TORLOFI-448216 format. One record per residue (C-alpha): residue number from 1; x, z, y negated. Coordinates in steps of 0.02 Angstrom, whole numbers, plus 32768, in hexadecimal, padded with zeros to 4 digits. Layout:
BEGIN
<rec num="NUM" c1="X" c3="Z" c2="Y"/>
...
***
This chain:
BEGIN
<rec num="1" c1="EF72" c3="6F35" c2="6958"/>
<rec num="2" c1="EFA5" c3="6FA5" c2="68C2"/>
<rec num="3" c1="EF4A" c3="7043" c2="686F"/>
<rec num="4" c1="EF60" c3="7051" c2="67A1"/>
<rec num="5" c1="EF52" c3="7119" c2="6771"/>
<rec num="6" c1="EEC9" c3="710B" c2="66E5"/>
<rec num="7" c1="EF12" c3="71C4" c2="66CE"/>
<rec num="8" c1="EF84" c3="719D" c2="6632"/>
<rec num="9" c1="EFF2" c3="723A" c2="6657"/>
<rec num="10" c1="F002" c3="71E9" c2="66F9"/>
<rec num="11" c1="F033" c3="7125" c2="66CB"/>
<rec num="12" c1="F07A" c3="70F5" c2="6783"/>
<rec num="13" c1="F04C" c3="7080" c2="681C"/>
<rec num="14" c1="F03E" c3="70C3" c2="68B9"/>
<rec num="15" c1="F04B" c3="7047" c2="693D"/>
<rec num="16" c1="EFB9" c3="7082" c2="69D2"/>
<rec num="17" c1="F023" c3="7047" c2="6A6D"/>
<rec num="18" c1="F0AC" c3="70A3" c2="6A1B"/>
<rec num="19" c1="F06E" c3="714B" c2="6A17"/>
<rec num="20" c1="EFFF" c3="71BD" c2="6A71"/>
<rec num="21" c1="EF5D" c3="7210" c2="69D2"/>
<rec num="22" c1="EF24" c3="72A3" c2="6A00"/>
<rec num="23" c1="EE4C" c3="7282" c2="6A0A"/>
<rec num="24" c1="EE03" c3="7307" c2="69AE"/>
<rec num="25" c1="ED52" c3="731B" c2="69BA"/>
<rec num="26" c1="ECD8" c3="7389" c2="6954"/>
<rec num="27" c1="EC7B" c3="734B" c2="68C9"/>
<rec num="28" c1="EBC7" c3="7305" c2="68BB"/>
<rec num="29" c1="EBA1" c3="73B4" c2="6916"/>
<rec num="30" c1="EBFF" c3="7366" c2="69C0"/>
<rec num="31" c1="EC3C" c3="73F0" c2="6A30"/>
<rec num="32" c1="ECEC" c3="740F" c2="6A11"/>
<rec num="33" c1="ED62" c3="73A8" c2="6AAB"/>
<rec num="34" c1="EE07" c3="733C" c2="6AA6"/>
<rec num="35" c1="EE52" c3="72B4" c2="6AFE"/>
<rec num="36" c1="EEFB" c3="7251" c2="6AF8"/>
<rec num="37" c1="EEEE" c3="719A" c2="6AE6"/>
<rec num="38" c1="EFBD" c3="7151" c2="6B02"/>
<rec num="39" c1="EF7E" c3="70A1" c2="6AD5"/>
<rec num="40" c1="EEDB" c3="702C" c2="6AB8"/>
<rec num="41" c1="EEC6" c3="6FF6" c2="6B6D"/>
<rec num="42" c1="EEC8" c3="70C1" c2="6B87"/>
<rec num="43" c1="EE4A" c3="70DF" c2="6B12"/>
<rec num="44" c1="EDA8" c3="7125" c2="6B7C"/>
<rec num="45" c1="ED12" c3="70F3" c2="6B0D"/>
<rec num="46" c1="ED48" c3="7036" c2="6AE8"/>
<rec num="47" c1="EDDC" c3="6FC3" c2="6AB9"/>
<rec num="48" c1="EE33" c3="6FED" c2="6A1A"/>
<rec num="49" c1="EE79" c3="6F4C" c2="6A07"/>
<rec num="50" c1="EDD8" c3="6ED8" c2="69F4"/>
<rec num="51" c1="EDC8" c3="6ECB" c2="6929"/>
<rec num="52" c1="ED2F" c3="6E8B" c2="6941"/>
<rec num="53" c1="EC96" c3="6EE9" c2="69BF"/>
<rec num="54" c1="ECD7" c3="6F8D" c2="69E9"/>
<rec num="55" c1="EC74" c3="700C" c2="69DA"/>
<rec num="56" c1="ECE6" c3="70A9" c2="69FC"/>
<rec num="57" c1="ED6F" c3="70E2" c2="69E1"/>
<rec num="58" c1="ED96" c3="7166" c2="6A4C"/>
<rec num="59" c1="EDFE" c3="71C6" c2="69C1"/>
<rec num="60" c1="EE0F" c3="7248" c2="694E"/>
<rec num="61" c1="ED86" c3="7252" c2="68D8"/>
<rec num="62" c1="ED89" c3="72B7" c2="6813"/>
<rec num="63" c1="ED66" c3="72DA" c2="6774"/>
<rec num="64" c1="EE06" c3="72F7" c2="6727"/>
<rec num="65" c1="EE49" c3="723E" c2="6746"/>
<rec num="66" c1="EE4F" c3="719D" c2="67AF"/>
<rec num="67" c1="EE9D" c3="7117" c2="67E3"/>
<rec num="68" c1="EE46" c3="706C" c2="67EC"/>
<rec num="69" c1="EE6C" c3="6FD4" c2="6851"/>
<rec num="70" c1="EEEE" c3="6F54" c2="67DD"/>
<rec num="71" c1="EE52" c3="6ED9" c2="6803"/>
<rec num="72" c1="EDCC" c3="6F3B" c2="6799"/>
<rec num="73" c1="ED67" c3="6F6F" c2="684C"/>
<rec num="74" c1="ED24" c3="701C" c2="6836"/>
<rec num="75" c1="ED27" c3="7060" c2="68DE"/>
<rec num="76" c1="EC86" c3="70BD" c2="6901"/>
<rec num="77" c1="EC16" c3="7121" c2="697B"/>
<rec num="78" c1="EB51" c3="712B" c2="696F"/>
<rec num="79" c1="EB82" c3="7102" c2="68B2"/>
<rec num="80" c1="EBB5" c3="71D4" c2="68B6"/>
<rec num="81" c1="EC52" c3="71C9" c2="68C0"/>
<rec num="82" c1="ECD2" c3="7182" c2="6838"/>
<rec num="83" c1="ED85" c3="715C" c2="6842"/>
<rec num="84" c1="EE1E" c3="7191" c2="6895"/>
<rec num="85" c1="EE83" c3="7230" c2="688B"/>
<rec num="86" c1="EF05" c3="7207" c2="68C0"/>
<rec num="87" c1="EF78" c3="72CC" c2="68C7"/>
<rec num="88" c1="EFFB" c3="72A5" c2="690A"/>
<rec num="89" c1="F095" c3="724C" c2="68D3"/>
<rec num="90" c1="F0FC" c3="7248" c2="6970"/>
<rec num="91" c1="F1C8" c3="722D" c2="6945"/>
<rec num="92" c1="F195" c3="7267" c2="687D"/>
<rec num="93" c1="F199" c3="72FA" c2="683A"/>
<rec num="94" c1="F167" c3="734E" c2="6793"/>
<rec num="95" c1="F1D1" c3="7383" c2="6711"/>
<rec num="96" c1="F198" c3="73F4" c2="6660"/>
<rec num="97" c1="F222" c3="73F5" c2="65C9"/>
<rec num="98" c1="F1D9" c3="747A" c2="656C"/>
<rec num="99" c1="F25A" c3="74D2" c2="64EB"/>
<rec num="100" c1="F259" c3="7588" c2="6475"/>
<rec num="101" c1="F299" c3="7589" c2="63C3"/>
<rec num="102" c1="F29F" c3="7624" c2="6374"/>
<rec num="103" c1="F2CC" c3="7685" c2="62E1"/>
<rec num="104" c1="F2B7" c3="772D" c2="62C4"/>
<rec num="105" c1="F26E" c3="778A" c2="622A"/>
<rec num="106" c1="F2DE" c3="77B7" c2="61BC"/>
<rec num="107" c1="F37A" c3="7739" c2="61E9"/>
<rec num="108" c1="F3EA" c3="76E7" c2="615A"/>
<rec num="109" c1="F38E" c3="765A" c2="60FF"/>
<rec num="110" c1="F444" c3="7618" c2="613E"/>
<rec num="111" c1="F426" c3="761B" c2="6211"/>
<rec num="112" c1="F379" c3="75E2" c2="61E5"/>
<rec num="113" c1="F3BD" c3="7532" c2="6183"/>
<rec num="114" c1="F45E" c3="751C" c2="61FC"/>
<rec num="115" c1="F3DE" c3="7515" c2="6291"/>
<rec num="116" c1="F36E" c3="74B0" c2="625C"/>
<rec num="117" c1="F3EA" c3="743D" c2="6225"/>
<rec num="118" c1="F46E" c3="7442" c2="62D1"/>
<rec num="119" c1="F3C2" c3="7452" c2="633A"/>
<rec num="120" c1="F318" c3="7435" c2="631C"/>
<rec num="121" c1="F340" c3="739A" c2="62A8"/>
<rec num="122" c1="F3A7" c3="733C" c2="6322"/>
<rec num="123" c1="F335" c3="7374" c2="63A2"/>
<rec num="124" c1="F28A" c3="7328" c2="637B"/>
<rec num="125" c1="F304" c3="7283" c2="6322"/>
<rec num="126" c1="F316" c3="726A" c2="63BE"/>
<rec num="127" c1="F282" c3="729B" c2="6424"/>
<rec num="128" c1="F21E" c3="7232" c2="63A6"/>
<rec num="129" c1="F272" c3="71A4" c2="63C9"/>
<rec num="130" c1="F234" c3="71AB" c2="6497"/>
<rec num="131" c1="F16D" c3="71D0" c2="646D"/>
<rec num="132" c1="F171" c3="7198" c2="6541"/>
<rec num="133" c1="F1C8" c3="7251" c2="6553"/>
<rec num="134" c1="F14A" c3="72E2" c2="6530"/>
<rec num="135" c1="F176" c3="7386" c2="6524"/>
<rec num="136" c1="F144" c3="7445" c2="650D"/>
<rec num="137" c1="F184" c3="74A1" c2="647A"/>
<rec num="138" c1="F16D" c3="752F" c2="643F"/>
<rec num="139" c1="F1C1" c3="7579" c2="6370"/>
<rec num="140" c1="F1C3" c3="7636" c2="6364"/>
<rec num="141" c1="F11F" c3="7669" c2="62D5"/>
<rec num="142" c1="F1AC" c3="76B8" c2="625A"/>
<rec num="143" c1="F20B" c3="7612" c2="6297"/>
<rec num="144" c1="F181" c3="75A2" c2="6268"/>
<rec num="145" c1="F14E" c3="75E7" c2="61A5"/>
<rec num="146" c1="F20B" c3="75C0" c2="618A"/>
<rec num="147" c1="F1F0" c3="7519" c2="61A9"/>
<rec num="148" c1="F159" c3="752C" c2="615D"/>
<rec num="149" c1="F17F" c3="7558" c2="60C0"/>
<rec num="150" c1="F232" c3="7507" c2="60B4"/>
<rec num="151" c1="F22D" c3="7476" c2="612B"/>
<rec num="152" c1="F181" c3="7431" c2="6114"/>
<rec num="153" c1="F1AE" c3="737E" c2="6151"/>
<rec num="154" c1="F1DE" c3="73CC" c2="61E1"/>
<rec num="155" c1="F134" c3="73EB" c2="620D"/>
<rec num="156" c1="F0D4" c3="736C" c2="61C2"/>
<rec num="157" c1="F141" c3="7300" c2="625B"/>
<rec num="158" c1="F12A" c3="7398" c2="62C7"/>
<rec num="159" c1="F06C" c3="737F" c2="62B6"/>
<rec num="160" c1="F070" c3="72B7" c2="62CF"/>
<rec num="161" c1="F0C7" c3="72D6" c2="6389"/>
<rec num="162" c1="F04C" c3="734B" c2="63C1"/>
<rec num="163" c1="EFBF" c3="72D1" c2="6370"/>
<rec num="164" c1="F00B" c3="723E" c2="63CD"/>
<rec num="165" c1="F00B" c3="72AA" c2="6487"/>
<rec num="166" c1="F0CE" c3="72C6" c2="6490"/>
<rec num="167" c1="F0CC" c3="737F" c2="646E"/>
<rec num="168" c1="F074" c3="740B" c2="64B2"/>
<rec num="169" c1="F075" c3="74A6" c2="6434"/>
<rec num="170" c1="F0AA" c3="7546" c2="649B"/>
<rec num="171" c1="F05A" c3="75DE" c2="645B"/>
<rec num="172" c1="F0A5" c3="769F" c2="6456"/>
<rec num="173" c1="F097" c3="773C" c2="6409"/>
<rec num="174" c1="F0A3" c3="770B" c2="6343"/>
<rec num="175" c1="F165" c3="777F" c2="631F"/>
<rec num="176" c1="F1B1" c3="7769" c2="63D4"/>
<rec num="177" c1="F1A3" c3="782C" c2="63FD"/>
<rec num="178" c1="F1DC" c3="7856" c2="649C"/>
<rec num="179" c1="F11D" c3="786D" c2="64D6"/>
<rec num="180" c1="F156" c3="791A" c2="653A"/>
<rec num="181" c1="F173" c3="7958" c2="64B2"/>
<rec num="182" c1="F0E0" c3="794C" c2="644A"/>
<rec num="183" c1="F02E" c3="7996" c2="647B"/>
<rec num="184" c1="EF9E" c3="793F" c2="64D3"/>
<rec num="185" c1="EF2E" c3="790A" c2="6438"/>
<rec num="186" c1="EFE1" c3="78C9" c2="63EA"/>
<rec num="187" c1="F018" c3="7866" c2="6465"/>
<rec num="188" c1="EF57" c3="77F2" c2="644C"/>
<rec num="189" c1="EF44" c3="7809" c2="63A0"/>
<rec num="190" c1="EFF4" c3="77A7" c2="639A"/>
<rec num="191" c1="EFD8" c3="7725" c2="640F"/>
<rec num="192" c1="EF15" c3="7706" c2="63BF"/>
<rec num="193" c1="EF58" c3="770B" c2="6325"/>
<rec num="194" c1="F001" c3="7688" c2="633A"/>
<rec num="195" c1="EF76" c3="761E" c2="63AC"/>
<rec num="196" c1="EEDD" c3="762B" c2="6312"/>
<rec num="197" c1="EF86" c3="75E4" c2="62AB"/>
<rec num="198" c1="EFD1" c3="755F" c2="631E"/>
<rec num="199" c1="EF13" c3="750D" c2="632E"/>
<rec num="200" c1="EF02" c3="74F2" c2="627A"/>
<rec num="201" c1="EFAB" c3="74C7" c2="626E"/>
<rec num="202" c1="EFB2" c3="742C" c2="62EB"/>
<rec num="203" c1="EEEF" c3="7435" c2="6316"/>
<rec num="204" c1="EF18" c3="743F" c2="63CD"/>
<rec num="205" c1="EECF" c3="74DE" c2="6433"/>
<rec num="206" c1="EF6A" c3="7546" c2="646A"/>
<rec num="207" c1="EF5B" c3="7546" c2="651A"/>
<rec num="208" c1="EFF9" c3="75A8" c2="6541"/>
<rec num="209" c1="F089" c3="762A" c2="6515"/>
<rec num="210" c1="F12E" c3="765D" c2="652C"/>
<rec num="211" c1="F17B" c3="76F1" c2="6561"/>
<rec num="212" c1="F1E4" c3="7746" c2="64E7"/>
<rec num="213" c1="F29A" c3="775E" c2="6559"/>
<rec num="214" c1="F226" c3="7745" c2="65F2"/>
<rec num="215" c1="F203" c3="7801" c2="65E2"/>
<rec num="216" c1="F17A" c3="77F6" c2="665D"/>
<rec num="217" c1="F103" c3="78A2" c2="66B0"/>
<rec num="218" c1="F074" c3="785D" c2="6711"/>
<rec num="219" c1="EFFE" c3="78C2" c2="66A6"/>
<rec num="220" c1="F027" c3="7840" c2="6610"/>
<rec num="221" c1="EFC6" c3="77CC" c2="6683"/>
<rec num="222" c1="EF0F" c3="780B" c2="664A"/>
<rec num="223" c1="EF60" c3="7831" c2="658C"/>
<rec num="224" c1="EF88" c3="776F" c2="6590"/>
<rec num="225" c1="EEE4" c3="772C" c2="65D5"/>
<rec num="226" c1="EE68" c3="778C" c2="6559"/>
<rec num="227" c1="EED3" c3="774B" c2="64AF"/>
<rec num="228" c1="EE92" c3="7689" c2="64FD"/>
<rec num="229" c1="EF3E" c3="7654" c2="6564"/>
<rec num="230" c1="EF2B" c3="75F3" c2="6608"/>
<rec num="231" c1="EFC9" c3="75F5" c2="663D"/>
<rec num="232" c1="F090" c3="761B" c2="6605"/>
<rec num="233" c1="F14D" c3="75FE" c2="6648"/>
<rec num="234" c1="F1BA" c3="768C" c2="66BB"/>
<rec num="235" c1="F262" c3="766A" c2="66E9"/>
<rec num="236" c1="F25F" c3="7646" c2="67A5"/>
<rec num="237" c1="F2D5" c3="7713" c2="67C1"/>
<rec num="238" c1="F22C" c3="7752" c2="67AE"/>
<rec num="239" c1="F1E6" c3="76F1" c2="6847"/>
<rec num="240" c1="F279" c3="7711" c2="68AB"/>
<rec num="241" c1="F274" c3="77D7" c2="688A"/>
<rec num="242" c1="F1B6" c3="77AD" c2="68CB"/>
<rec num="243" c1="F213" c3="776F" c2="6958"/>
<rec num="244" c1="F1F0" c3="76EA" c2="6953"/>
<rec num="245" c1="F256" c3="764E" c2="69A3"/>
<rec num="246" c1="F2B9" c3="75DA" c2="691B"/>
<rec num="247" c1="F24F" c3="7543" c2="699B"/>
<rec num="248" c1="F1B1" c3="758E" c2="6947"/>
<rec num="249" c1="F1E9" c3="758C" c2="68A1"/>
<rec num="250" c1="F1AA" c3="74DC" c2="686B"/>
<rec num="251" c1="F101" c3="74EE" c2="683F"/>
<rec num="252" c1="F0A0" c3="755D" c2="67E3"/>
<rec num="253" c1="F02B" c3="75EB" c2="6806"/>
<rec num="254" c1="EF9B" c3="7667" c2="67B8"/>
<rec num="255" c1="EFBB" c3="7717" c2="67B4"/>
<rec num="256" c1="EF2D" c3="7793" c2="676E"/>
<rec num="257" c1="EF08" c3="7859" c2="6732"/>
<rec num="258" c1="EE96" c3="78A8" c2="6721"/>
<rec num="259" c1="EE23" c3="7807" c2="6770"/>
<rec num="260" c1="EE65" c3="7793" c2="66DA"/>
<rec num="261" c1="EECA" c3="76F9" c2="6715"/>
<rec num="262" c1="EF6F" c3="76AC" c2="66C5"/>
<rec num="263" c1="EFBE" c3="761C" c2="6718"/>
<rec num="264" c1="F07A" c3="762B" c2="6728"/>
<rec num="265" c1="F10D" c3="75A7" c2="6733"/>
<rec num="266" c1="F1BF" c3="75E2" c2="676F"/>
<rec num="267" c1="F237" c3="75A7" c2="66F0"/>
<rec num="268" c1="F2CC" c3="7577" c2="6756"/>
<rec num="269" c1="F37D" c3="75BD" c2="6739"/>
<rec num="270" c1="F3B6" c3="7531" c2="6780"/>
<rec num="271" c1="F379" c3="74B5" c2="6701"/>
<rec num="272" c1="F39B" c3="7522" c2="6669"/>
<rec num="273" c1="F46D" c3="7513" c2="66B8"/>
<rec num="274" c1="F476" c3="7459" c2="66D1"/>
<rec num="275" c1="F417" c3="7430" c2="661B"/>
<rec num="276" c1="F468" c3="7403" c2="65BC"/>
<rec num="277" c1="F513" c3="743F" c2="65FB"/>
<rec num="278" c1="F52A" c3="73DD" c2="6687"/>
<rec num="279" c1="F522" c3="7328" c2="668C"/>
<rec num="280" c1="F467" c3="72DF" c2="6697"/>
<rec num="281" c1="F47C" c3="7272" c2="6722"/>
<rec num="282" c1="F4AB" c3="731F" c2="6777"/>
<rec num="283" c1="F3E0" c3="7352" c2="6744"/>
<rec num="284" c1="F39D" c3="72A5" c2="6780"/>
<rec num="285" c1="F40C" c3="72D9" c2="682B"/>
<rec num="286" c1="F3C7" c3="737E" c2="6848"/>
<rec num="287" c1="F2F9" c3="734A" c2="6814"/>
<rec num="288" c1="F337" c3="72C9" c2="6893"/>
<rec num="289" c1="F35A" c3="7350" c2="6914"/>
<rec num="290" c1="F2A9" c3="73AB" c2="68E9"/>
<rec num="291" c1="F240" c3="7324" c2="690E"/>
<rec num="292" c1="F27F" c3="72EB" c2="6991"/>
<rec num="293" c1="F279" c3="738D" c2="69DC"/>
<rec num="294" c1="F1D0" c3="73D4" c2="69BE"/>
<rec num="295" c1="F11D" c3="7389" c2="6982"/>
<rec num="296" c1="F0DD" c3="737C" c2="68EA"/>
<rec num="297" c1="F16E" c3="73D8" c2="6896"/>
<rec num="298" c1="F171" c3="742A" c2="67E8"/>
<rec num="299" c1="F204" c3="7451" c2="6795"/>
<rec num="300" c1="F204" c3="74B7" c2="66E0"/>
<rec num="301" c1="F291" c3="74C7" c2="6665"/>
<rec num="302" c1="F27A" c3="7536" c2="65DF"/>
<rec num="303" c1="F300" c3="7573" c2="6573"/>
<rec num="304" c1="F338" c3="7583" c2="64C4"/>
<rec num="305" c1="F333" c3="7503" c2="6464"/>
<rec num="306" c1="F3CE" c3="7536" c2="63F4"/>
<rec num="307" c1="F42F" c3="74E8" c2="648A"/>
<rec num="308" c1="F40F" c3="7449" c2="644E"/>
<rec num="309" c1="F48B" c3="745C" c2="63B7"/>
<rec num="310" c1="F480" c3="7518" c2="6371"/>
<rec num="311" c1="F4E5" c3="7559" c2="63FF"/>
<rec num="312" c1="F5C5" c3="7541" c2="63E7"/>
<rec num="313" c1="F5FE" c3="7496" c2="6416"/>
<rec num="314" c1="F54B" c3="7450" c2="643C"/>
<rec num="315" c1="F50B" c3="73EB" c2="63A1"/>
<rec num="316" c1="F5A6" c3="736C" c2="63C9"/>
<rec num="317" c1="F587" c3="737B" c2="6484"/>
<rec num="318" c1="F4C8" c3="7344" c2="648D"/>
<rec num="319" c1="F4A3" c3="72D6" c2="63F7"/>
<rec num="320" c1="F575" c3="72B6" c2="63C2"/>
<rec num="321" c1="F58C" c3="7294" c2="647B"/>
<rec num="322" c1="F4E2" c3="724D" c2="649A"/>
<rec num="323" c1="F4D1" c3="72BA" c2="6518"/>
<rec num="324" c1="F413" c3="72CB" c2="64DE"/>
<rec num="325" c1="F3E5" c3="71FF" c2="64CE"/>
<rec num="326" c1="F439" c3="71E7" c2="6574"/>
<rec num="327" c1="F3CA" c3="7274" c2="65DE"/>
<rec num="328" c1="F342" c3="7223" c2="65B3"/>
<rec num="329" c1="F366" c3="7182" c2="65BB"/>
<rec num="330" c1="F374" c3="71AA" c2="667A"/>
<rec num="331" c1="F2DF" c3="71EB" c2="6675"/>
<rec num="332" c1="F293" c3="7150" c2="662E"/>
<rec num="333" c1="F2E6" c3="70FE" c2="66CD"/>
<rec num="334" c1="F2B0" c3="7164" c2="673B"/>
<rec num="335" c1="F1F8" c3="7162" c2="66ED"/>
<rec num="336" c1="F1B0" c3="710F" c2="67B7"/>
<rec num="337" c1="F1D3" c3="71BD" c2="6818"/>
<rec num="338" c1="F1F9" c3="722B" c2="6765"/>
<rec num="339" c1="F162" c3="725B" c2="670C"/>
<rec num="340" c1="F189" c3="72BE" c2="666B"/>
<rec num="341" c1="F0F6" c3="732E" c2="664F"/>
<rec num="342" c1="F0B8" c3="73D3" c2="6601"/>
<rec num="343" c1="F06F" c3="747E" c2="664F"/>
<rec num="344" c1="EFC4" c3="744A" c2="660D"/>
<rec num="345" c1="EFC7" c3="73AD" c2="6667"/>
<rec num="346" c1="EFF3" c3="7403" c2="6715"/>
<rec num="347" c1="EF7B" c3="7496" c2="66FE"/>
<rec num="348" c1="EEF3" c3="7413" c2="66D2"/>
<rec num="349" c1="EF26" c3="7396" c2="6774"/>
<rec num="350" c1="EF88" c3="7404" c2="67FF"/>
<rec num="351" c1="EF53" c3="74BA" c2="6850"/>
<rec num="352" c1="EFA8" c3="7535" c2="6848"/>
<rec num="353" c1="F027" c3="7546" c2="68F8"/>
<rec num="354" c1="EFB3" c3="75F0" c2="68ED"/>
<rec num="355" c1="EFC6" c3="76B3" c2="68A5"/>
<rec num="356" c1="F04F" c3="771E" c2="68A0"/>
<rec num="357" c1="F080" c3="77BF" c2="6834"/>
<rec num="358" c1="F10F" c3="77C7" c2="67EF"/>
<rec num="359" c1="F196" c3="786E" c2="67D2"/>
<rec num="360" c1="F1AA" c3="78B8" c2="6716"/>
<rec num="361" c1="F23C" c3="7854" c2="66FE"/>
<rec num="362" c1="F2A7" c3="77C6" c2="6682"/>
<rec num="363" c1="F310" c3="7740" c2="669A"/>
<rec num="364" c1="F3A0" c3="776E" c2="66FB"/>
<rec num="365" c1="F424" c3="776D" c2="6688"/>
<rec num="366" c1="F3CF" c3="77FA" c2="6624"/>
<rec num="367" c1="F3BD" c3="7865" c2="66A7"/>
<rec num="368" c1="F486" c3="7849" c2="66A8"/>
<rec num="369" c1="F4A3" c3="7877" c2="65FE"/>
<rec num="370" c1="F427" c3="790B" c2="65F1"/>
<rec num="371" c1="F490" c3="7968" c2="6664"/>
<rec num="372" c1="F4E2" c3="7A01" c2="6622"/>
<rec num="373" c1="F59E" c3="79CE" c2="6600"/>
<rec num="374" c1="F5E0" c3="7A24" c2="669B"/>
<rec num="375" c1="F551" c3="79E2" c2="6718"/>
<rec num="376" c1="F579" c3="7950" c2="66BC"/>
<rec num="377" c1="F638" c3="7956" c2="66CB"/>
<rec num="378" c1="F60A" c3="799A" c2="679C"/>
<rec num="379" c1="F5A4" c3="78EA" c2="67B2"/>
<rec num="380" c1="F60A" c3="786A" c2="6761"/>
<rec num="381" c1="F687" c3="78A3" c2="67C4"/>
<rec num="382" c1="F621" c3="789D" c2="6870"/>
<rec num="383" c1="F5C7" c3="77F7" c2="6841"/>
<rec num="384" c1="F65C" c3="7779" c2="67F1"/>
***
C-alpha cells in the first residue's frame, strides 16, 4: 500500500513497508509522545494495509501537510486526527538552491548591462524551462532598481515565476551594506525598506534575507528579527568556528539575541565549489553521500549568481556547454530522493536541529583576503 503526499512541495510516494516513520503525537491537546512504526504489521493501532474500516493509523499527525492512502480513505482517531505526517524521509535529501545577484550603487551602466546579458537573463531563460525546480533568489536593491528602470520585461517574467511558486524572493539590506559598518537603526530600516519594496513588487511576504558578504555578528540576530525577517543564510565556516563538526551542518538551527530568535542555515562551502565548476554528476554523488549518512539532511547552496555567466569563461561553460541544463536534468531524474525546495518551506516543515551561537566571522575566503599583506603571505606559505 502506498501513501501519496498531499503536501505539494514534497510530491513523493512513500512505501510504508520500506520506511520507518516517526510518529509524532501532539495536536488536539494530546500529550507529546513518540513511536516508531517499521512496517504496516508493526502499527500498534490497527492495520495500515486495510483501506476500509481502519480507524487508527498510529502515525504522525500534523496540521502542516497530510498523507492519505491512494484509496482516498483518510485515517482518523476518534474523528480528531485528520492525516499522517511523514517527517522521516529515509535515503533522501532536501536541497536549497539560492542565488545572490548584486551590482553596487554607482557601478557603470555597461557593467550592469553585461551582467544582465551574460548571467541574469540566460539564467532565467533556463530556469523558466524547469518549473518543477524551485529556487530562492536575492537581488540587491541597487540592482533591482536598475532592472526596474532598464529591463522591466525581466521583472515581469520574475513576477510570473514568483506567482507560480517557483521562486522565493529573499530580501536584505536595501543597498547591500556590510551590517557591521552601519548603526543598528540603519540596519533595521534598510531591511524593512527593502522588504516593503519587494512585497509591493512581487506580492509575496519576505521571510529571509541575504547577509552581505556573510559578515556576521551575534547582535545581528536581534536586528534582523526586529526587521521582521525569520531566517538568513550563513556560511558553514561560521558554524565550524563555533566548534560544530561537519556532521552537524546538514540542518538549520535557531539562534537568538536579546530574546529575539532567528533561523540560520549553513551555506555549504563544498557545494559552492562544486556548483557550477565540477561535473553535474559529482554534485549528485555528494548529495547521495549526505542522503546515505544522515537523517533528513538539508543542504544549502547559496552563492553569487554572477558565477552563472558573468565570471570569466562561465557563460560558455554554464549555457553553451549546457552545464546548468544538465544539472537540472539530473535533479529531475533523481527527484524520488532529491527534493529541491526553498528556505521558507524547510522552516515550515522541518524542525531546527537545535540552538547555536556563532562567532563574528565571514566566509572562509574573506577571512584570508582581509589579512594585512605580510600576514597574508605568511598564512599562504603555511597553508599552500
